[in-house]
A tleap script that builds the chain and sets N, CA, C and O, in Angstrom:
source leaprc.protein.ff14SB
mol = sequence {
  NMET VAL ALA VAL ALA ALA ARG SER ILE ALA
  ALA ALA GLY GLY GLU VAL THR LEU PRO GLN
  TYR ARG THR LEU VAL LEU ILE ALA ALA ARG
  GLY PRO GLN ARG LEU ALA THR LEU ALA GLU
  ALA LEU ASP VAL ASN GLN SER THR ALA SER
  ARG MET CYS ASP ARG LEU VAL ALA LYS ARG
  LEU VAL ARG ARG SER ARG SER ALA THR ASP
  ARG ARG THR VAL ARG ILE ALA LEU THR SER
  GLU GLY ARG ALA LEU VAL ASP GLY VAL THR
  ARG HIE ARG ARG GLY ASP LEU ALA ARG ILE
  LEU ALA GLN LEU THR GLN GLU GLN ARG ASP
  ALA MET VAL ALA ALA LEU ASN THR PHE SER
  LEU ALA ALA ASP GLU GLN PRO ILE ALA ASP
  ARG GLN PHE LEU GLU GLU CLEU
}
set mol.1.N position { 36.687 147.016 137.407 }
set mol.1.CA position { 37.114 145.763 136.812 }
set mol.1.C position { 36.003 144.714 136.895 }
set mol.1.O position { 35.839 143.896 135.990 }
set mol.2.N position { 35.246 144.749 137.990 }
set mol.2.CA position { 34.153 143.793 138.126 }
set mol.2.C position { 33.115 144.035 137.032 }
set mol.2.O position { 32.561 143.087 136.477 }
set mol.3.N position { 32.853 145.308 136.724 }
set mol.3.CA position { 31.888 145.629 135.672 }
set mol.3.C position { 32.366 145.108 134.323 }
set mol.3.O position { 31.564 144.593 133.544 }
set mol.4.N position { 33.657 145.234 134.034 }
set mol.4.CA position { 34.213 144.722 132.778 }
set mol.4.C position { 34.035 143.211 132.725 }
set mol.4.O position { 33.625 142.668 131.699 }
set mol.5.N position { 34.340 142.533 133.825 }
set mol.5.CA position { 34.186 141.070 133.870 }
set mol.5.C position { 32.728 140.682 133.686 }
set mol.5.O position { 32.417 139.766 132.925 }
set mol.6.N position { 31.836 141.372 134.379 }
set mol.6.CA position { 30.409 141.045 134.284 }
set mol.6.C position { 29.885 141.269 132.869 }
set mol.6.O position { 29.117 140.453 132.359 }
set mol.7.N position { 30.291 142.367 132.230 }
set mol.7.CA position { 29.858 142.620 130.840 }
set mol.7.C position { 30.381 141.551 129.892 }
set mol.7.O position { 29.677 141.117 128.980 }
set mol.8.N position { 31.604 141.138 130.112 }
set mol.8.CA position { 32.205 140.117 129.249 }
set mol.8.C position { 31.474 138.791 129.373 }
set mol.8.O position { 31.232 138.113 128.374 }
set mol.9.N position { 31.127 138.425 130.588 }
set mol.9.CA position { 30.407 137.169 130.815 }
set mol.9.C position { 28.994 137.266 130.259 }
set mol.9.O position { 28.497 136.317 129.654 }
set mol.10.N position { 28.346 138.411 130.462 }
set mol.10.CA position { 26.988 138.603 129.935 }
set mol.10.C position { 26.982 138.521 128.411 }
set mol.10.O position { 26.026 138.023 127.816 }
set mol.11.N position { 28.045 139.009 127.785 }
set mol.11.CA position { 28.135 138.960 126.320 }
set mol.11.C position { 28.218 137.521 125.820 }
set mol.11.O position { 27.912 137.241 124.661 }
set mol.12.N position { 28.634 136.608 126.704 }
set mol.12.CA position { 28.707 135.190 126.339 }
set mol.12.C position { 27.335 134.525 126.442 }
set mol.12.O position { 27.214 133.310 126.287 }
set mol.13.N position { 26.313 135.322 126.701 }
set mol.13.CA position { 24.963 134.786 126.755 }
set mol.13.C position { 24.461 134.531 128.159 }
set mol.13.O position { 23.428 133.886 128.341 }
set mol.14.N position { 25.185 135.033 129.169 }
set mol.14.CA position { 24.754 134.828 130.542 }
set mol.14.C position { 24.714 133.369 130.935 }
set mol.14.O position { 23.958 132.973 131.823 }
set mol.15.N position { 25.527 132.577 130.273 }
set mol.15.CA position { 25.515 131.131 130.471 }
set mol.15.C position { 26.102 130.698 131.808 }
set mol.15.O position { 25.755 129.640 132.332 }
set mol.16.N position { 26.995 131.524 132.357 }
set mol.16.CA position { 27.652 131.153 133.610 }
set mol.16.C position { 27.667 132.336 134.575 }
set mol.16.O position { 27.572 133.497 134.176 }
set mol.17.N position { 27.790 132.001 135.845 }
set mol.17.CA position { 27.953 133.014 136.878 }
set mol.17.C position { 29.439 133.382 136.963 }
set mol.17.O position { 30.289 132.700 136.391 }
set mol.18.N position { 29.735 134.450 137.670 }
set mol.18.CA position { 31.129 134.845 137.850 }
set mol.18.C position { 31.944 133.747 138.552 }
set mol.18.O position { 33.053 133.456 138.105 }
set mol.19.N position { 31.440 133.122 139.638 }
set mol.19.CA position { 32.205 132.022 140.247 }
set mol.19.C position { 32.406 130.833 139.292 }
set mol.19.O position { 33.467 130.209 139.295 }
set mol.20.N position { 31.393 130.524 138.483 }
set mol.20.CA position { 31.550 129.447 137.510 }
set mol.20.C position { 32.604 129.815 136.472 }
set mol.20.O position { 33.415 128.978 136.076 }
set mol.21.N position { 32.587 131.064 136.039 }
set mol.21.CA position { 33.584 131.496 135.060 }
set mol.21.C position { 34.990 131.417 135.654 }
set mol.21.O position { 35.924 130.990 134.976 }
set mol.22.N position { 35.145 131.823 136.904 }
set mol.22.CA position { 36.456 131.733 137.546 }
set mol.22.C position { 36.935 130.284 137.571 }
set mol.22.O position { 38.120 130.019 137.370 }
set mol.23.N position { 36.035 129.361 137.811 }
set mol.23.CA position { 36.371 127.941 137.797 }
set mol.23.C position { 36.866 127.533 136.415 }
set mol.23.O position { 37.871 126.833 136.294 }
set mol.24.N position { 36.165 127.967 135.379 }
set mol.24.CA position { 36.568 127.646 134.014 }
set mol.24.C position { 37.945 128.227 133.697 }
set mol.24.O position { 38.768 127.572 133.058 }
set mol.25.N position { 38.188 129.445 134.141 }
set mol.25.CA position { 39.483 130.085 133.883 }
set mol.25.C position { 40.610 129.331 134.587 }
set mol.25.O position { 41.685 129.144 134.016 }
set mol.26.N position { 40.368 128.901 135.821 }
set mol.26.CA position { 41.398 128.119 136.530 }
set mol.26.C position { 41.717 126.828 135.795 }
set mol.26.O position { 42.882 126.453 135.665 }
set mol.27.N position { 40.689 126.154 135.317 }
set mol.27.CA position { 40.920 124.910 134.581 }
set mol.27.C position { 41.633 125.205 133.263 }
set mol.27.O position { 42.534 124.467 132.864 }
set mol.28.N position { 41.230 126.283 132.587 }
set mol.28.CA position { 41.884 126.656 131.324 }
set mol.28.C position { 43.362 126.967 131.543 }
set mol.28.O position { 44.207 126.582 130.735 }
set mol.29.N position { 43.671 127.662 132.631 }
set mol.29.CA position { 45.054 128.065 132.892 }
set mol.29.C position { 45.928 126.924 133.386 }
set mol.29.O position { 47.110 126.849 133.051 }
set mol.30.N position { 45.343 126.034 134.183 }
set mol.30.CA position { 46.141 124.991 134.832 }
set mol.30.C position { 45.967 123.612 134.224 }
set mol.30.O position { 46.677 122.676 134.591 }
set mol.31.N position { 45.019 123.480 133.288 }
set mol.31.CA position { 44.787 122.201 132.647 }
set mol.31.C position { 43.925 121.282 133.497 }
set mol.31.O position { 43.513 121.647 134.597 }
set mol.32.N position { 43.655 120.085 132.981 }
set mol.32.CA position { 42.850 119.123 133.735 }
set mol.32.C position { 43.472 118.881 135.102 }
set mol.32.O position { 44.692 118.800 135.237 }
set mol.33.N position { 42.624 118.767 136.105 }
set mol.33.CA position { 43.133 118.618 137.468 }
set mol.33.C position { 42.155 117.856 138.340 }
set mol.33.O position { 40.978 117.707 138.014 }
set mol.34.N position { 42.677 117.381 139.456 }
set mol.34.CA position { 41.845 116.674 140.422 }
set mol.34.C position { 40.856 117.650 141.041 }
set mol.34.O position { 41.147 118.837 141.187 }
set mol.35.N position { 39.703 117.147 141.398 }
set mol.35.CA position { 38.682 117.961 142.038 }
set mol.35.C position { 39.229 118.605 143.315 }
set mol.35.O position { 38.948 119.771 143.590 }
set mol.36.N position { 39.995 117.860 144.081 }
set mol.36.CA position { 40.565 118.394 145.325 }
set mol.36.C position { 41.503 119.565 145.048 }
set mol.36.O position { 41.516 120.543 145.796 }
set mol.37.N position { 42.281 119.467 143.985 }
set mol.37.CA position { 43.194 120.551 143.610 }
set mol.37.C position { 42.410 121.786 143.179 }
set mol.37.O position { 42.764 122.911 143.532 }
set mol.38.N position { 41.356 121.570 142.423 }
set mol.38.CA position { 40.510 122.674 141.989 }
set mol.38.C position { 39.858 123.358 143.189 }
set mol.38.O position { 39.828 124.587 143.260 }
set mol.39.N position { 39.341 122.578 144.126 }
set mol.39.CA position { 38.718 123.137 145.333 }
set mol.39.C position { 39.713 123.999 146.096 }
set mol.39.O position { 39.375 125.084 146.569 }
set mol.40.N position { 40.937 123.510 146.210 }
set mol.40.CA position { 41.976 124.272 146.910 }
set mol.40.C position { 42.260 125.584 146.192 }
set mol.40.O position { 42.376 126.627 146.834 }
set mol.41.N position { 42.373 125.543 144.865 }
set mol.41.CA position { 42.643 126.756 144.087 }
set mol.41.C position { 41.505 127.770 144.202 }
set mol.41.O position { 41.735 128.979 144.188 }
set mol.42.N position { 40.283 127.267 144.315 }
set mol.42.CA position { 39.115 128.139 144.459 }
set mol.42.C position { 38.918 128.593 145.906 }
set mol.42.O position { 38.107 129.478 146.179 }
set mol.43.N position { 39.661 127.986 146.828 }
set mol.43.CA position { 39.551 128.258 148.254 }
set mol.43.C position { 38.147 127.956 148.771 }
set mol.43.O position { 37.546 128.737 149.508 }
set mol.44.N position { 37.646 126.781 148.349 }
set mol.44.CA position { 36.347 126.284 148.817 }
set mol.44.C position { 36.522 124.834 149.244 }
set mol.44.O position { 37.535 124.209 148.932 }
set mol.45.N position { 35.540 124.301 149.956 }
set mol.45.CA position { 35.658 122.889 150.313 }
set mol.45.C position { 35.312 122.027 149.090 }
set mol.45.O position { 34.711 122.501 148.126 }
set mol.46.N position { 35.699 120.785 149.156 }
set mol.46.CA position { 35.566 119.902 148.001 }
set mol.46.C position { 34.106 119.701 147.586 }
set mol.46.O position { 33.823 119.567 146.396 }
set mol.47.N position { 33.188 119.678 148.533 }
set mol.47.CA position { 31.775 119.485 148.171 }
set mol.47.C position { 31.246 120.692 147.397 }
set mol.47.O position { 30.426 120.535 146.493 }
set mol.48.N position { 31.705 121.888 147.743 }
set mol.48.CA position { 31.303 123.097 147.003 }
set mol.48.C position { 31.842 123.036 145.581 }
set mol.48.O position { 31.120 123.331 144.629 }
set mol.49.N position { 33.100 122.657 145.434 }
set mol.49.CA position { 33.690 122.529 144.100 }
set mol.49.C position { 32.971 121.450 143.295 }
set mol.49.O position { 32.774 121.600 142.089 }
set mol.50.N position { 32.583 120.377 143.952 }
set mol.50.CA position { 31.874 119.301 143.267 }
set mol.50.C position { 30.523 119.783 142.742 }
set mol.50.O position { 30.148 119.473 141.611 }
set mol.51.N position { 29.796 120.539 143.561 }
set mol.51.CA position { 28.499 121.075 143.109 }
set mol.51.C position { 28.692 122.052 141.952 }
set mol.51.O position { 27.908 122.060 141.003 }
set mol.52.N position { 29.734 122.873 142.033 }
set mol.52.CA position { 30.038 123.810 140.946 }
set mol.52.C position { 30.301 123.025 139.661 }
set mol.52.O position { 29.795 123.377 138.596 }
set mol.53.N position { 31.082 121.976 139.770 }
set mol.53.CA position { 31.389 121.159 138.594 }
set mol.53.C position { 30.149 120.440 138.080 }
set mol.53.O position { 29.998 120.264 136.871 }
set mol.54.N position { 29.252 120.017 138.984 }
set mol.54.CA position { 27.983 119.414 138.539 }
set mol.54.C position { 27.251 120.371 137.605 }
set mol.54.O position { 26.751 119.967 136.555 }
set mol.55.N position { 27.191 121.634 137.993 }
set mol.55.CA position { 26.496 122.638 137.169 }
set mol.55.C position { 27.212 122.839 135.831 }
set mol.55.O position { 26.573 122.966 134.786 }
set mol.56.N position { 28.542 122.868 135.879 }
set mol.56.CA position { 29.304 123.076 134.645 }
set mol.56.C position { 29.250 121.853 133.735 }
set mol.56.O position { 29.276 121.994 132.512 }
set mol.57.N position { 29.176 120.657 134.315 }
set mol.57.CA position { 28.996 119.437 133.525 }
set mol.57.C position { 27.632 119.478 132.841 }
set mol.57.O position { 27.519 119.146 131.661 }
set mol.58.N position { 26.593 119.885 133.577 }
set mol.58.CA position { 25.237 119.967 133.014 }
set mol.58.C position { 25.184 120.956 131.856 }
set mol.58.O position { 24.392 120.791 130.928 }
set mol.59.N position { 26.027 121.982 131.911 }
set mol.59.CA position { 26.086 122.976 130.828 }
set mol.59.C position { 27.058 122.567 129.724 }
set mol.59.O position { 27.252 123.292 128.748 }
set mol.60.N position { 27.664 121.393 129.896 }
set mol.60.CA position { 28.620 120.824 128.937 }
set mol.60.C position { 29.875 121.688 128.762 }
set mol.60.O position { 30.453 121.748 127.677 }
set mol.61.N position { 30.281 122.347 129.836 }
set mol.61.CA position { 31.465 123.199 129.796 }
set mol.61.C position { 32.698 122.512 130.372 }
set mol.61.O position { 33.827 122.865 130.033 }
set mol.62.N position { 32.477 121.524 131.248 }
set mol.62.CA position { 33.569 120.698 131.761 }
set mol.62.C position { 33.132 119.244 131.719 }
set mol.62.O position { 31.948 118.932 131.592 }
set mol.63.N position { 34.117 118.366 131.827 }
set mol.63.CA position { 33.811 116.936 131.911 }
set mol.63.C position { 34.613 116.364 133.075 }
set mol.63.O position { 35.705 116.823 133.408 }
set mol.64.N position { 34.022 115.352 133.665 }
set mol.64.CA position { 34.680 114.615 134.736 }
set mol.64.C position { 35.168 113.301 134.176 }
set mol.64.O position { 34.517 112.696 133.323 }
set mol.65.N position { 36.308 112.862 134.654 }
set mol.65.CA position { 36.773 111.524 134.274 }
set mol.65.C position { 37.491 110.923 135.476 }
set mol.65.O position { 38.077 111.631 136.295 }
set mol.66.N position { 37.430 109.620 135.556 }
set mol.66.CA position { 38.098 108.899 136.641 }
set mol.66.C position { 39.435 108.378 136.142 }
set mol.66.O position { 39.584 108.013 134.976 }
set mol.67.N position { 40.382 108.352 137.028 }
set mol.67.CA position { 41.703 107.832 136.719 }
set mol.67.C position { 41.607 106.337 136.432 }
set mol.67.O position { 40.880 105.612 137.111 }
set mol.68.N position { 42.336 105.888 135.436 }
set mol.68.CA position { 42.348 104.458 135.110 }
set mol.68.C position { 43.056 103.655 136.202 }
set mol.68.O position { 42.770 102.473 136.394 }
set mol.69.N position { 43.975 104.299 136.912 }
set mol.69.CA position { 44.740 103.589 137.936 }
set mol.69.C position { 44.144 103.718 139.336 }
set mol.69.O position { 44.399 102.876 140.197 }
set mol.70.N position { 43.352 104.767 139.570 }
set mol.70.CA position { 42.734 104.969 140.879 }
set mol.70.C position { 41.340 105.543 140.671 }
set mol.70.O position { 41.184 106.748 140.470 }
set mol.71.N position { 40.344 104.695 140.720 }
set mol.71.CA position { 38.958 105.096 140.422 }
set mol.71.C position { 38.424 106.158 141.383 }
set mol.71.O position { 37.416 106.803 141.095 }
set mol.72.N position { 39.095 106.343 142.525 }
set mol.72.CA position { 38.655 107.377 143.473 }
set mol.72.C position { 39.033 108.769 142.990 }
set mol.72.O position { 38.439 109.760 143.415 }
set mol.73.N position { 40.014 108.847 142.108 }
set mol.73.CA position { 40.508 110.138 141.630 }
set mol.73.C position { 39.664 110.634 140.461 }
set mol.73.O position { 39.562 109.974 139.427 }
set mol.74.N position { 39.064 111.800 140.641 }
set mol.74.CA position { 38.251 112.428 139.606 }
set mol.74.C position { 39.019 113.633 139.075 }
set mol.74.O position { 39.494 114.472 139.840 }
set mol.75.N position { 39.131 113.702 137.751 }
set mol.75.CA position { 39.795 114.839 137.116 }
set mol.75.C position { 38.749 115.662 136.369 }
set mol.75.O position { 37.807 115.127 135.784 }
set mol.76.N position { 38.942 116.967 136.407 }
set mol.76.CA position { 38.037 117.907 135.760 }
set mol.76.C position { 38.798 118.562 134.604 }
set mol.76.O position { 39.929 119.017 134.775 }
set mol.77.N position { 38.168 118.604 133.431 }
set mol.77.CA position { 38.782 119.222 132.255 }
set mol.77.C position { 37.734 120.035 131.509 }
set mol.77.O position { 36.537 119.763 131.599 }
set mol.78.N position { 38.195 121.024 130.782 }
set mol.78.CA position { 37.294 121.806 129.930 }
set mol.78.C position { 36.864 120.977 128.730 }
set mol.78.O position { 37.636 120.166 128.217 }
set mol.79.N position { 35.650 121.180 128.293 }
set mol.79.CA position { 35.199 120.642 127.014 }
set mol.79.C position { 35.530 121.675 125.947 }
set mol.79.O position { 35.980 122.773 126.274 }
set mol.80.N position { 35.318 121.348 124.691 }
set mol.80.CA position { 35.551 122.342 123.640 }
set mol.80.C position { 34.601 123.530 123.811 }
set mol.80.O position { 34.965 124.666 123.506 }
set mol.81.N position { 33.380 123.267 124.300 }
set mol.81.CA position { 32.434 124.355 124.554 }
set mol.81.C position { 32.932 125.255 125.688 }
set mol.81.O position { 32.785 126.476 125.628 }
set mol.82.N position { 33.514 124.651 126.709 }
set mol.82.CA position { 34.076 125.421 127.814 }
set mol.82.C position { 35.234 126.280 127.360 }
set mol.82.O position { 35.342 127.443 127.748 }
set mol.83.N position { 36.103 125.710 126.536 }
set mol.83.CA position { 37.244 126.463 125.990 }
set mol.83.C position { 36.738 127.620 125.138 }
set mol.83.O position { 37.258 128.731 125.232 }
set mol.84.N position { 35.727 127.368 124.308 }
set mol.84.CA position { 35.180 128.426 123.447 }
set mol.84.C position { 34.580 129.548 124.294 }
set mol.84.O position { 34.732 130.722 123.957 }
set mol.85.N position { 33.907 129.204 125.378 }
set mol.85.CA position { 33.329 130.231 126.242 }
set mol.85.C position { 34.428 131.087 126.871 }
set mol.85.O position { 34.341 132.315 126.850 }
set mol.86.N position { 35.458 130.452 127.429 }
set mol.86.CA position { 36.564 131.199 128.036 }
set mol.86.C position { 37.225 132.093 126.995 }
set mol.86.O position { 37.509 133.260 127.268 }
set mol.87.N position { 37.470 131.555 125.809 }
set mol.87.CA position { 38.110 132.356 124.753 }
set mol.87.C position { 37.232 133.529 124.330 }
set mol.87.O position { 37.735 134.630 124.108 }
set mol.88.N position { 35.922 133.302 124.217 }
set mol.88.CA position { 35.007 134.374 123.823 }
set mol.88.C position { 34.920 135.468 124.865 }
set mol.88.O position { 34.940 136.651 124.526 }
set mol.89.N position { 34.825 135.091 126.120 }
set mol.89.CA position { 34.771 136.081 127.197 }
set mol.89.C position { 36.085 136.859 127.243 }
set mol.89.O position { 36.086 138.073 127.445 }
set mol.90.N position { 37.193 136.162 127.057 }
set mol.90.CA position { 38.504 136.822 127.069 }
set mol.90.C position { 38.602 137.843 125.935 }
set mol.90.O position { 39.079 138.957 126.151 }
set mol.91.N position { 38.158 137.477 124.734 }
set mol.91.CA position { 38.180 138.426 123.611 }
set mol.91.C position { 37.326 139.657 123.924 }
set mol.91.O position { 37.745 140.789 123.683 }
set mol.92.N position { 36.136 139.427 124.457 }
set mol.92.CA position { 35.253 140.547 124.779 }
set mol.92.C position { 35.872 141.437 125.851 }
set mol.92.O position { 35.843 142.663 125.745 }
set mol.93.N position { 36.432 140.812 126.882 }
set mol.93.CA position { 37.057 141.570 127.971 }
set mol.93.C position { 38.234 142.386 127.452 }
set mol.93.O position { 38.408 143.544 127.830 }
set mol.94.N position { 39.039 141.780 126.585 }
set mol.94.CA position { 40.176 142.520 126.017 }
set mol.94.C position { 39.703 143.719 125.199 }
set mol.94.O position { 40.327 144.780 125.230 }
set mol.95.N position { 38.608 143.552 124.473 }
set mol.95.CA position { 38.057 144.678 123.718 }
set mol.95.C position { 37.617 145.806 124.632 }
set mol.95.O position { 37.903 146.973 124.366 }
set mol.96.N position { 36.919 145.463 125.713 }
set mol.96.CA position { 36.506 146.467 126.695 }
set mol.96.C position { 37.711 147.169 127.301 }
set mol.96.O position { 37.747 148.396 127.391 }
set mol.97.N position { 38.694 146.384 127.712 }
set mol.97.CA position { 39.887 146.976 128.315 }
set mol.97.C position { 40.636 147.861 127.320 }
set mol.97.O position { 41.156 148.913 127.690 }
set mol.98.N position { 40.690 147.437 126.068 }
set mol.98.CA position { 41.370 148.247 125.054 }
set mol.98.C position { 40.684 149.605 124.912 }
set mol.98.O position { 41.357 150.632 124.816 }
set mol.99.N position { 39.355 149.617 124.897 }
set mol.99.CA position { 38.624 150.882 124.792 }
set mol.99.C position { 38.871 151.780 126.007 }
set mol.99.O position { 39.016 152.995 125.873 }
set mol.100.N position { 38.918 151.173 127.180 }
set mol.100.CA position { 39.165 151.946 128.400 }
set mol.100.C position { 40.596 152.480 128.413 }
set mol.100.O position { 40.823 153.663 128.665 }
set mol.101.N position { 41.545 151.608 128.143 }
set mol.101.CA position { 42.958 151.996 128.203 }
set mol.101.C position { 43.340 152.999 127.119 }
set mol.101.O position { 44.274 153.782 127.299 }
set mol.102.N position { 42.629 152.981 126.001 }
set mol.102.CA position { 42.917 153.935 124.924 }
set mol.102.C position { 42.665 155.371 125.372 }
set mol.102.O position { 43.178 156.311 124.765 }
set mol.103.N position { 41.894 155.538 126.411 }
set mol.103.CA position { 41.603 156.875 126.928 }
set mol.103.C position { 42.691 157.397 127.871 }
set mol.103.O position { 42.658 158.559 128.277 }
set mol.104.N position { 43.650 156.542 128.218 }
set mol.104.CA position { 44.715 156.910 129.144 }
set mol.104.C position { 45.986 157.275 128.387 }
set mol.104.O position { 46.200 156.837 127.256 }
set mol.105.N position { 46.822 158.082 129.025 }
set mol.105.CA position { 48.138 158.363 128.459 }
set mol.105.C position { 49.026 157.135 128.634 }
set mol.105.O position { 48.705 156.232 129.407 }
set mol.106.N position { 50.135 157.109 127.916 }
set mol.106.CA position { 51.066 155.980 128.055 }
set mol.106.C position { 51.566 155.867 129.485 }
set mol.106.O position { 51.703 154.761 130.008 }
set mol.107.N position { 51.836 156.981 130.113 }
set mol.107.CA position { 52.298 156.967 131.503 }
set mol.107.C position { 51.231 156.370 132.426 }
set mol.107.O position { 51.552 155.588 133.322 }
set mol.108.N position { 49.981 156.733 132.212 }
set mol.108.CA position { 48.890 156.180 133.021 }
set mol.108.C position { 48.726 154.679 132.768 }
set mol.108.O position { 48.465 153.919 133.700 }
set mol.109.N position { 48.878 154.251 131.507 }
set mol.109.CA position { 48.789 152.816 131.187 }
set mol.109.C position { 49.898 152.037 131.872 }
set mol.109.O position { 49.656 150.972 132.441 }
set mol.110.N position { 51.118 152.567 131.816 }
set mol.110.CA position { 52.247 151.886 132.455 }
set mol.110.C position { 52.009 151.737 133.957 }
set mol.110.O position { 52.291 150.688 134.534 }
set mol.111.N position { 51.489 152.788 134.581 }
set mol.111.CA position { 51.201 152.735 136.010 }
set mol.111.C position { 50.103 151.704 136.292 }
set mol.111.O position { 50.177 150.971 137.278 }
set mol.112.N position { 49.086 151.650 135.426 }
set mol.112.CA position { 47.991 150.691 135.594 }
set mol.112.C position { 48.507 149.262 135.469 }
set mol.112.O position { 48.144 148.401 136.270 }
set mol.113.N position { 49.344 149.004 134.482 }
set mol.113.CA position { 49.907 147.663 134.290 }
set mol.113.C position { 50.694 147.252 135.526 }
set mol.113.O position { 50.536 146.139 136.028 }
set mol.114.N position { 51.536 148.143 136.012 }
set mol.114.CA position { 52.342 147.818 137.191 }
set mol.114.C position { 51.452 147.520 138.390 }
set mol.114.O position { 51.693 146.556 139.116 }
set mol.115.N position { 50.434 148.333 138.600 }
set mol.115.CA position { 49.549 148.127 139.746 }
set mol.115.C position { 48.767 146.822 139.620 }
set mol.115.O position { 48.653 146.075 140.592 }
set mol.116.N position { 48.229 146.541 138.438 }
set mol.116.CA position { 47.452 145.315 138.254 }
set mol.116.C position { 48.315 144.068 138.392 }
set mol.116.O position { 47.890 143.071 138.977 }
set mol.117.N position { 49.511 144.128 137.859 }
set mol.117.CA position { 50.395 142.970 137.990 }
set mol.117.C position { 50.807 142.752 139.438 }
set mol.117.O position { 50.855 141.612 139.898 }
set mol.118.N position { 51.101 143.814 140.156 }
set mol.118.CA position { 51.439 143.705 141.575 }
set mol.118.C position { 50.266 143.109 142.344 }
set mol.118.O position { 50.447 142.214 143.169 }
set mol.119.N position { 49.066 143.607 142.072 }
set mol.119.CA position { 47.863 143.104 142.734 }
set mol.119.C position { 47.650 141.627 142.417 }
set mol.119.O position { 47.366 140.837 143.318 }
set mol.120.N position { 47.783 141.248 141.156 }
set mol.120.CA position { 47.591 139.850 140.746 }
set mol.120.C position { 48.580 138.927 141.436 }
set mol.120.O position { 48.202 137.867 141.935 }
set mol.121.N position { 49.821 139.319 141.465 }
set mol.121.CA position { 50.835 138.486 142.111 }
set mol.121.C position { 50.569 138.363 143.609 }
set mol.121.O position { 50.750 137.289 144.183 }
set mol.122.N position { 50.141 139.453 144.247 }
set mol.122.CA position { 49.824 139.405 145.675 }
set mol.122.C position { 48.634 138.488 145.937 }
set mol.122.O position { 48.540 137.877 147.002 }
set mol.123.N position { 47.725 138.391 144.965 }
set mol.123.CA position { 46.550 137.523 145.102 }
set mol.123.C position { 46.849 136.096 144.658 }
set mol.123.O position { 45.950 135.257 144.603 }
set mol.124.N position { 48.120 135.821 144.340 }
set mol.124.CA position { 48.559 134.498 143.897 }
set mol.124.C position { 47.885 134.096 142.593 }
set mol.124.O position { 47.544 132.930 142.395 }
set mol.125.N position { 47.697 135.062 141.711 }
set mol.125.CA position { 47.114 134.838 140.389 }
set mol.125.C position { 48.162 135.157 139.339 }
set mol.125.O position { 49.198 135.753 139.631 }
set mol.126.N position { 47.872 134.750 138.113 }
set mol.126.CA position { 48.740 135.095 137.002 }
set mol.126.C position { 48.620 136.591 136.731 }
set mol.126.O position { 47.539 137.155 136.897 }
set mol.127.N position { 49.722 137.258 136.312 }
set mol.127.CA position { 49.597 138.669 135.932 }
set mol.127.C position { 48.517 138.820 134.861 }
set mol.127.O position { 48.460 138.026 133.921 }
set mol.128.N position { 47.670 139.823 134.995 }
set mol.128.CA position { 46.535 139.959 134.095 }
set mol.128.C position { 46.744 140.975 132.988 }
set mol.128.O position { 45.976 141.005 132.026 }
set mol.129.N position { 47.747 141.788 133.103 }
set mol.129.CA position { 47.982 142.797 132.072 }
set mol.129.C position { 49.305 142.483 131.390 }
set mol.129.O position { 50.363 142.560 132.015 }
set mol.130.N position { 49.250 142.133 130.129 }
set mol.130.CA position { 50.503 141.825 129.450 }
set mol.130.C position { 50.900 142.951 128.509 }
set mol.130.O position { 50.055 143.638 127.936 }
set mol.131.N position { 52.180 143.117 128.370 }
set mol.131.CA position { 52.754 144.209 127.577 }
set mol.131.C position { 52.290 144.131 126.121 }
set mol.131.O position { 51.967 145.163 125.533 }
set mol.132.N position { 52.250 142.957 125.535 }
set mol.132.CA position { 51.861 142.814 124.134 }
set mol.132.C position { 50.449 143.355 123.902 }
set mol.132.O position { 50.202 144.048 122.915 }
set mol.133.N position { 49.536 143.043 124.801 }
set mol.133.CA position { 48.155 143.537 124.668 }
set mol.133.C position { 48.149 145.061 124.662 }
set mol.133.O position { 47.468 145.674 123.840 }
set mol.134.N position { 48.893 145.673 125.562 }
set mol.134.CA position { 48.911 147.126 125.632 }
set mol.134.C position { 49.592 147.749 124.417 }
set mol.134.O position { 49.203 148.828 123.970 }
set mol.135.N position { 50.595 147.078 123.889 }
set mol.135.CA position { 51.281 147.614 122.710 }
set mol.135.C position { 50.401 147.574 121.472 }
set mol.135.O position { 50.653 148.298 120.509 }
set mol.136.N position { 49.374 146.738 121.487 }
set mol.136.CA position { 48.449 146.640 120.347 }
set mol.136.C position { 47.490 147.821 120.292 }
set mol.136.O position { 46.836 148.039 119.273 }
set mol.137.N position { 47.400 148.591 121.385 }
set mol.137.CA position { 46.470 149.724 121.426 }
set mol.137.C position { 46.895 150.847 120.493 }
set mol.137.O position { 46.219 151.872 120.411 }
savepdb mol mol.pdb
quit
């Protein structure tokens, strides 16, 4: 799975590292959020998340904004370029997975979906294998 993720990110032009991409995916899935919330979701300290966001801001993939009511609160959101990168990597990854899964029997695919969803839920992540995607194969 790591190889599939790495190939998908590389196909996007090698613009981001795997940790940076994970940050983008969290923001894409959860929407604009406070830096502290993002750091918690990434399981890193706030200064690490801030440096990560500095790099993503420099690449124009996320933007920072301050709350109008509390200037201490910084929110992080995807830019249109960030959204396009996440969408492009996702399309590429789905293509790779479709090619891999097409080599399996339906019974093997069902077992894979169950295992991946169980693993994702145990890792406190969104289920990564959806039935509709598999039915498209």
